Every structure is written in structure tokens, then in C-alpha cells.
C-alpha positions in Angstrom: -40.2 -8.4 -16.4 -37.1 -10.5 -17.6 -35.9 -8.3 -20.5 -33.7 -6.1 -18.3 -32.0 -8.9 -16.5 -31.3 -10.7 -19.8 -29.9 -7.5 -21.3 -27.7 -7.0 -18.3 -26.4 -10.5 -18.5 -25.7 -10.1 -22.2 -23.7 -7.0 -21.7 -21.8 -8.6 -18.8 -21.1 -11.6 -21.0 -19.7 -9.5 -23.8 -17.4 -7.6 -21.3 -16.1 -10.9 -19.9 -15.5 -12.3 -23.4 -13.6 -9.1 -24.4 -11.4 -9.4 -21.3 -10.8 -13.1 -21.9 -9.7 -12.4 -25.5 -7.1 -9.7 -24.5 -6.2 -10.4 -20.8 -2.6 -9.2 -21.2 -3.8 -5.9 -22.8 -6.1 -5.3 -19.8 -3.4 -6.0 -17.3 -0.9 -3.7 -19.0 -3.5 -1.0 -19.2 -4.4 -1.4 -15.5 -0.7 -1.3 -14.4 0.0 1.8 -16.4 -3.2 3.5 -15.3 -2.5 2.7 -11.6 1.2 3.8 -11.8 0.1 7.1 -13.5 -2.6 7.6 -10.8 0.0 7.1 -8.1 2.3 9.7 -9.8 -0.5 12.3 -10.3 -1.7 12.0 -6.7 1.6 13.5 -5.6 2.4 17.3 -6.0 5.3 18.0 -8.4 7.7 18.9 -5.6 7.3 15.5 -4.1 8.5 13.8 -7.3 11.9 15.5 -6.8 12.1 15.1 -3.0 13.6 12.1 -1.2 11.4 10.8 1.6 13.0 9.6 4.8 15.0 6.3 4.2 14.9 6.7 0.4 17.8 9.1 0.3 19.6 8.6 3.6 19.4 4.8 3.9 18.7 3.2 0.5 20.2 5.5 -2.3 23.0 6.8 -0.1 24.0 3.3 0.9 23.9 2.0 -2.7 26.1 4.9 -3.8 28.6 4.5 -1.1 28.5 0.8 -0.1 27.9 -1.0 -3.4 26.2 -4.4 -3.9 26.9 -5.6 -0.4 24.2 -3.4 1.1 21.5 -5.5 -0.7 21.6 -7.9 2.2 21.9 -5.3 4.9 19.1 -5.3 7.5 17.6 -2.0 8.6 15.3 -1.5 11.6 15.3 -5.2 12.3 14.4 -6.7 8.9 15.4 -6.9 5.2 14.2 -4.3 2.6 15.1 -6.2 -0.5 13.0 -4.4 -3.1 13.9 -0.8 -2.0 17.6 -1.8 -2.0 17.4 -3.4 -5.5 15.7 -0.2 -6.8 18.3 2.0 -5.2 21.1 -0.1 -6.7 19.6 0.7 -10.2 18.9 4.4 -9.4 22.5 5.2 -8.6 23.5 4.0 -12.1 21.6 7.1 -13.5 22.8 10.7 -13.5 22.7 12.1 -10.0 20.2 14.7 -11.0 17.7 12.0 -11.7 18.0 10.1 -8.4 15.0 11.6 -6.6 12.7 11.6 -9.7 13.8 8.0 -10.6 13.1 6.8 -7.1 9.6 8.3 -7.0 8.9 7.0 -10.6 10.1 3.5 -9.7 7.9 3.4 -6.5 4.9 4.5 -8.5 5.6 1.9 -11.3 5.9 -0.9 -8.7 2.6 0.3 -7.1 1.1 -0.1 -10.5 2.5 -3.6 -10.8 1.1 -4.5 -7.4 -2.3 -3.3 -8.5 -2.1 -5.9 -11.3 -1.1 -8.6 -8.8 -4.1 -7.8 -6.7 -6.4 -7.8 -9.7 -5.2 -11.2 -10.8 -5.3 -12.8 -7.3 -8.8 -11.4 -6.6 -10.3 -13.1 -9.7 -12.2 -15.8 -7.9 -13.0 -13.9 -4.7 -14.3 -10.7 -6.4 -15.5 -12.0 -9.8 -17.5 -8.9 -10.8 -15.1 -6.9 -13.0 -16.0 -3.3 -11.7 -15.7 -4.4 -8.1 -12.4 -6.2 -8.8 -11.0 -3.1 -10.6 -11.9 -1.0 -7.6 -10.2 -3.4 -5.2 -7.0 -3.4 -7.4 -7.3 0.4 -7.7 -7.2 0.7 -3.9 -3.5 -0.1 -4.2 -2.9 3.5 -5.4 -6.3 5.2 -4.5 -6.3 4.6 -0.7 -7.2 8.1 0.6 -4.3 8.6 3.0 -1.7 6.8 0.8 -0.2 10.0 -0.8 0.7 11.4 2.7 3.6 9.0 3.3 3.1 5.8 1.3 2.9 6.5 -2.4 5.9 7.4 -4.6 8.6 6.4 -2.2 10.6 3.3 -1.3 10.6 3.8 2.4 7.0 2.8 2.8 6.5 0.7 -0.3 6.5 -2.3 2.0 3.0 -1.3 3.1 1.6 -1.7 -0.5 3.6 -4.9 -0.8 1.9 -6.3 2.3 -1.5 -5.5 0.7 -0.5 -7.5 -2.4 0.8 -10.3 -0.3 -2.5 -10.6 1.5 -4.2 -11.3 -1.8 -1.4 -13.6 -2.9 -1.8 -15.7 0.2 -5.5 -16.2 -0.6 -5.0 -16.8 -4.4 -5.5 -19.9 -6.4 -3.4 -19.7 -9.6 -4.8 -21.2 -12.7 -1.5 -22.3 -14.3 1.9 -23.5 -13.1 3.5 -20.5 -14.8 1.3 -18.0 -12.9 2.0 -19.9 -9.7 5.7 -19.7 -10.2 5.4 -15.9 -11.0 3.3 -15.2 -7.9 5.8 -17.3 -5.8 8.7 -15.1 -7.0 6.7 -12.0 -6.3 5.8 -13.4 -2.8 9.4 -14.2 -2.0 10.6 -10.7 -3.0 7.7 -9.1 -1.1 8.3 -11.2 2.0 12.0 -10.3 1.9 10.9 -6.6 2.1 8.1 -6.6 4.7 8.4 -8.2 8.2 4.7 -7.9 8.9 4.2 -10.7 6.4 4.4 -12.9 9.5 0.7 -11.9 10.2 -0.3 -13.8 7.0 1.1 -17.1 8.3 -2.3 -18.3 9.5 -3.7 -18.0 6.0 -0.9 -20.3 4.8 -2.3 -23.1 7.1 -5.5 -23.3 5.2 -6.0 -26.8 3.7 -5.4 -27.1 -0.1 -4.8 -30.0 -2.3 -3.8 -27.8 -5.2 -0.1 -28.1 -6.0 0.0 -24.6 -7.6 -1.3 -23.1 -4.3 1.6 -24.6 -2.5 4.1 -23.3 -5.1 2.9 -19.8 -4.2 2.9 -20.5 -0.5 6.5 -21.8 -0.7 7.7 -18.3 -1.8 5.9 -16.7 1.1 7.1 -19.2 3.6 10.7 -18.9 2.5 10.6 -15.1 2.9 9.0 -15.4 6.3 11.7 -17.7 7.6 14.5 -15.5 6.3 12.9 -12.4 7.9 12.5 -14.1 11.2 16.1 -15.2 11.2 17.1 -11.6 10.4 14.9 -10.0 13.0 16.1 -12.3 15.8 19.8 -11.9 14.7 19.7 -8.2 14.1 16.8 -6.9 16.2 15.6 -3.3 15.9 16.2 -0.7 18.6 13.6 -0.8 21.4 11.2 2.1 21.6 11.2 3.4 25.1 8.2 5.7 24.9 5.2 5.1 27.1 2.7 2.6 25.7 -0.5 3.9 24.0 -3.6 3.1 26.0 -6.3 0.8 24.4 -8.9 3.6 24.2 -6.5 5.8 22.2 -5.7 2.8 19.9 -9.4 2.3 19.3 -9.9 6.1 18.7 -6.9 6.2 16.5 -8.2 3.3 14.4 -11.4 5.3 13.7 -9.3 8.4 12.9 -6.7 6.8 10.7 -8.3 3.7 9.2 -12.1 4.4 9.1 -12.7 8.1 8.7 -10.5 8.6 5.7 -12.8 6.3 3.7 -15.4 9.2 3.8 -13.6 12.3 4.9 -10.8 14.0 2.9 -7.5 14.5 4.7 -7.8 18.3 4.6 -11.2 18.2 6.3 -10.6 15.3 8.7 -9.4 17.4 11.6 -12.4 19.8 11.4 -14.9 17.0 11.3 -13.1 15.2 14.1 -13.1 18.3 16.3 -16.8 19.0 15.6 -18.2 15.4 15.9 -15.7 13.4 17.7 -15.9 9.7 16.8 -19.5 9.9 15.4 -18.6 10.0 11.7 -16.0 7.2 12.2 -18.6 5.0 13.9 -21.1 5.6 11.2 -18.7 4.7 8.4 -17.6 1.6 10.3 -21.3 0.6 10.7 -21.8 0.8 7.0 -18.7 -1.4 6.3 -19.8 -3.9 9.0 -23.3 -4.0 7.4 -21.8 -5.1 4.1 -19.7 -7.6 6.0 -22.8 -9.2 7.4 -24.2 -9.4 3.9 -21.1 -11.3 2.8 -21.3 -13.7 5.7 -25.0 -14.4 4.9 -24.7 -14.6 1.1 -21.1 -15.2 0.1 -19.1 -18.3 -0.5 -16.9 -19.9 2.2 -13.8 -18.3 0.6 -15.4 -14.9 0.5 -16.4 -15.1 4.1 -12.9 -16.1 4.9 -11.6 -13.1 2.9 -13.8 -10.6 4.8 -13.0 -12.2 8.2 -9.3 -12.0 7.5 -9.6 -8.4 6.2 -11.5 -7.2 9.3 -9.2 -9.0 11.7 -6.1 -7.9 9.9 -7.3 -4.3 9.7 -7.5 -4.0 13.5 -4.5 -6.1 14.2 -2.1 -4.2 11.8 -3.1 -0.8 13.2 -2.9 -1.9 16.9 0.5 -3.7 16.5 2.0 -0.9 14.5 1.1 1.8 17.1 2.0 -0.4 20.1 5.5 -1.2 18.7 6.1 2.5 17.8 4.4 4.4 20.6 4.4 8.1 20.8 2.4 10.9 22.5 0.7 12.0 19.3 -1.2 8.6 19.3 -2.9 9.5 22.6 -6.1 10.5 20.9 -8.4 9.7 23.8 -6.8 12.4 26.0 -6.9 15.2 23.4 -9.2 18.2 23.5 -11.4 19.2 20.6 -8.8 21.8 19.5 -6.0 19.1 19.6 -8.2 16.7 17.7 -8.6 19.4 15.0 -4.9 19.1 14.4 -4.6 15.4 15.2 -1.6 13.5 13.7 -2.5 11.2 10.8 -0.3 8.2 10.5 0.6 5.9 7.6 -0.3 3.0 10.0 -3.9 3.5 9.0 -3.4 3.1 5.2 -3.4 -0.7 4.9 -6.1 -1.2 7.6 -8.2 1.3 5.6 -7.7 -0.6 2.4 -8.7 -3.9 4.1 -11.9 -2.2 5.3 -12.6 -0.8 1.8 -12.4 -4.2 0.2 -15.4 -5.5 2.2 -18.1 -3.4 0.4 -16.5 -4.4 -2.9 -16.9 -8.1 -2.1 -20.5 -7.5 -1.0 -21.1 -5.7 -4.3 -19.7 -8.6 -6.3 -22.0 -11.0 -4.5 -25.0 -8.7 -4.7 -24.5 -8.2 -8.5 -25.1 -11.9 -9.1 -28.1 -12.0 -6.7 -29.8 -8.7 -7.7 -32.6 -10.5 -9.5 -34.2 -13.7 -8.3 -37.3 -15.1 -10.1 -37.7 -12.0 -12.0 -37.9 -9.7 -9.0 -35.4 -7.2 -7.6 -33.9 -8.4 -4.3 -33.7 -5.4 -1.8 -30.8 -6.8 0.2 -28.7 -7.1 -2.9 -29.6 -3.6 -4.1 -28.9 -2.2 -0.6 -25.4 -3.9 -0.6 -24.8 -2.4 -4.1 -25.9 1.0 -2.9 -23.6 0.9 0.1 -20.7 -0.3 -2.0 -21.3 2.4 -4.5 -21.4 5.1 -1.9 -18.1 3.8 -0.4 -16.5 3.8 -3.8 -17.7 7.2 -4.7 -16.4 8.7 -1.4 -13.0 7.1 -2.0 -12.8 8.1 -5.7 -13.7 11.7 -4.8 -10.3 11.9 -3.0 -8.3 10.5 -6.0 -6.8 13.8 -6.9 -3.5 15.3 -5.7 -3.1 15.3 -2.0 -0.9 16.8 0.7 2.2 14.8 1.4 4.9 15.1 4.0 7.2 16.0 1.0 5.0 18.9 -0.2 7.5 21.4 1.2 10.6 19.8 -0.2 13.5 20.2 0.0 13.7 19.4 -3.8 16.8 17.5 -4.9 17.9 19.1 -8.1 18.3 22.7 -6.9 20.9 21.5 -4.4 23.2 19.8 -6.9 25.0 22.9 -8.3 26.2 24.1 -4.9 27.2 20.6 -3.9 29.2 20.1 -7.1 30.9 23.5 -6.5 31.7 22.4 -2.9 33.4 19.3 -4.3 35.4 21.3 -6.8 36.7 23.7 -4.1 38.2 20.9 -2.1 40.2 18.3 -4.0 40.4 16.1 -0.9 36.6 16.1 -0.3 35.2 12.6 -1.2 31.6 13.0 -0.1 29.0 15.7 0.3 25.7 15.7 2.2 22.5 17.0 0.6 19.3 17.8 2.4 16.1 15.7 2.3 12.9 15.5 4.4 12.6 15.4 8.2 16.1 16.9 8.7 17.9 14.0 7.3 20.8 14.1 4.8 21.9 12.0 1.8 25.6 11.2 1.4 26.7 11.5 -2.2 30.3 10.7 -3.5 31.8 13.7 -5.3 32.5 11.6 -8.3 28.8 11.4 -9.0 28.5 15.1 -9.0 31.2 15.4 -11.7 29.4 12.9 -13.9 31.3 9.9 -12.8 30.1 6.3 -12.6 29.5 4.1 -9.6 32.7 2.3 -10.3 34.6 5.6 -10.3 33.5 6.3 -6.7 34.9 3.2 -5.2 
């Protein structure tokens, strides 16, 4: 009766010991694997295509404006990490700019997966569950559509990592200082970090926790100063009604956990909210298990994740209203082609972590007094199903860059345009959603950033 549990514990102990002996090796492997997964989930054309602000706002500004743009607000807040990356990208040959931008964004996503893995150590102690939670950084079903492989929406993944940093308890002063620096850079990139402020009010007598919180708090203060001093333009569209927000939450945050992007519209048109409600019920059932069997910190984690998931989606849509979010008023045919928004990506990830936490708790409770515990096995089964449905979508996905326009094919004609007109200083190249990227002609002749000033 007890041989199997002992064998399981022995294998688990050996794995933990192997990880403890080579922690850096594991973290490097995880970071590389996550970055590679992010890269491979994008079609080849997306690697060489600028998305939205990447070209027009970040790289173009770095090429034309120089270092001063590092502190330039955009849309009401600072974007420190994208601007730092853009400043490095423009030091490379102009033909590499789009590829380098996508590669850097994927590499940073891999690094953020490592941050999540480290910060989740005490909250999700079971290694497979923790690897899954860290993997969500790049494996979230809708992430390739607009979030992965670009700087414009890298802030979403940064917010996900900051959520874990806010709840972390570093085990050394060095790791606390490192996480504080990451938190500061992250907070100086994502204004929605203000929603994490309540987590910073939690009592702690650990000096290292407050070192980490200091970085977050400093970033929050700076972002608030910027957003009040240089507010974003007001959206004058009609507000989205509450029923459409609720329906949109099911469509963009809940259903992607089980239904692939390519099939989501068909399922939605055929079943309405039924599939979304079923998936949500499974997630909430695992949340109940955590509240009944988890530690106080694990219960706090799940409560914060569920609350944050709903809050982030609702606030994002309400501050950026548009008619394509009016899901409640759509016909079945319209729902079949419903707009899928990046605002559901992080809410979806926050939901997906709940079954993983339940699995970590259930793994430790699966045997009591030599007998299998059915609640624990049920939680493990639910978590396994959720993980399988998400991992089944880990392959290449449709992105809003799937149709280009690719960057490199435009360079020859742009260089020729510069050569034809000696007085021409800049040329505009095409990117996504009808935007353009301003490039100094000096770059197209192989010049350096200093030459173009």
C-alpha cells in the first residue's frame, strides 16, 4: 500500500536535489527554451515585420531623436524597456532592425519566464506546476496574436512578471536587489503596475521583501507623475456596456484556455457563452480547492489572480472603448468573426495559474494514511486537462503581422530613393496597420547613428 508513495517521494526528492545542485543551469535552460518557444510561435514573416509602435514610435524615434527619447512619454506613460531596446537596435545594420526587435522581445520574454519561475518558488513548490506557470509567459494561447515578439505590447508580459515579483520572498539580499532592479525597469514600462499597489501593503518584516517593493514603488511614483503631467488623449468612443464586458471576458480571457484561436469564432457562433462558462467553472472549482487546502499565501495568490483577471480586462476595455467590444449585441454570424483583443492575454494567464496552484497543493496531499484522496486527484486531473489544452496550442499561430509588410524587401528601393535625391534626409518605410517608419538616409548607406545627426 505504501510502496508507490515512497517511490514517488524518492523520485521527487532526486529531482529536487538535482535542481538544487545546478540551479543556474536550470534557469538558463528555462530562459533559452522560453525565448525559443516565443520565437517559434510566430510565423517567419512576423520576425521581419514591425508591429505598431515598434517601428513608428520606438525604433524610428531612436534613429532620429537619439538618447533623449529614452525619457519621452507615449500614450500617457513611460516605455523604458522598449526604448532601451530600440536604442540598441539602431546601432545594428538597418536590414536587421525588424529581426533584432522581434528577437530582443522574445529574449526578454524568456527572461521574464525565469523571473516568474524564481518568484513562484514558495507559492507553487511542485516543479512541473511551477514550470507550467513560468511557461505561460510565452505559451498563453492568444499571446502570438499581438503580444509575443514585439516591443509595443511587451509591457503586458512585464506586468505578468511584476505580479509575481510583488508576491515574492527573496532568499538572499543579492536576489532581492536583482528583483528590485527588474521591478523598477518593469514599473517604468507599464502604467498598469498601479493595480499591484494593494499587494505592496501586505505586512512583512522581511527586509529583503521591502528591497523588492522599493523598486516597484519607485516606478509607480514616477509613472503617476508622468501620467498626470503628460496625460494620454481621451477616447471619445461610446462606453462598452457591462454585459458586453462580461461576454468579452469569456471570449478573450476564458475561452482561449480551451479553444484554439482559429476555431474560437466557430465555437462561439455555435454555442454562445456555454463553452466559456464551462471552462470558467473548472477554473473556479480548482480555486475552491486552493481556498480549502492551500496556505494563506496561496489563497491570497489565487484571490489576487482572479480579481486581477477581471479588473485588468474590464479597465482595459473601458479606457479604450470601441464598437467591436459590443459582444452582447452581436448576432451569431457576427460572433463567428468576433474581434479578439490582446486585453484578454494577461487575464487569461492569471486564470490559468489557478489550476497549477491547485495541482501543486494536490500533489502533496494525494496520499493520506496510505489512501488516495479523491479531491486531490480531481484537482490534479483538472489541472492536467487545463495544461494539456493550453500546450496543444503551443505551435505557430496567426498574428496581426502574418501578412507583413516585411522590412528587408523594402530597403533596396528606399536606398535608391535616397541616392536619387541628394537633399533627401529621411525616407518612410511601411509597417503594419498602415503606419510608417522614418529612417535617416545615412542608415541606408551603411552609416552609423552618429553620422545621421
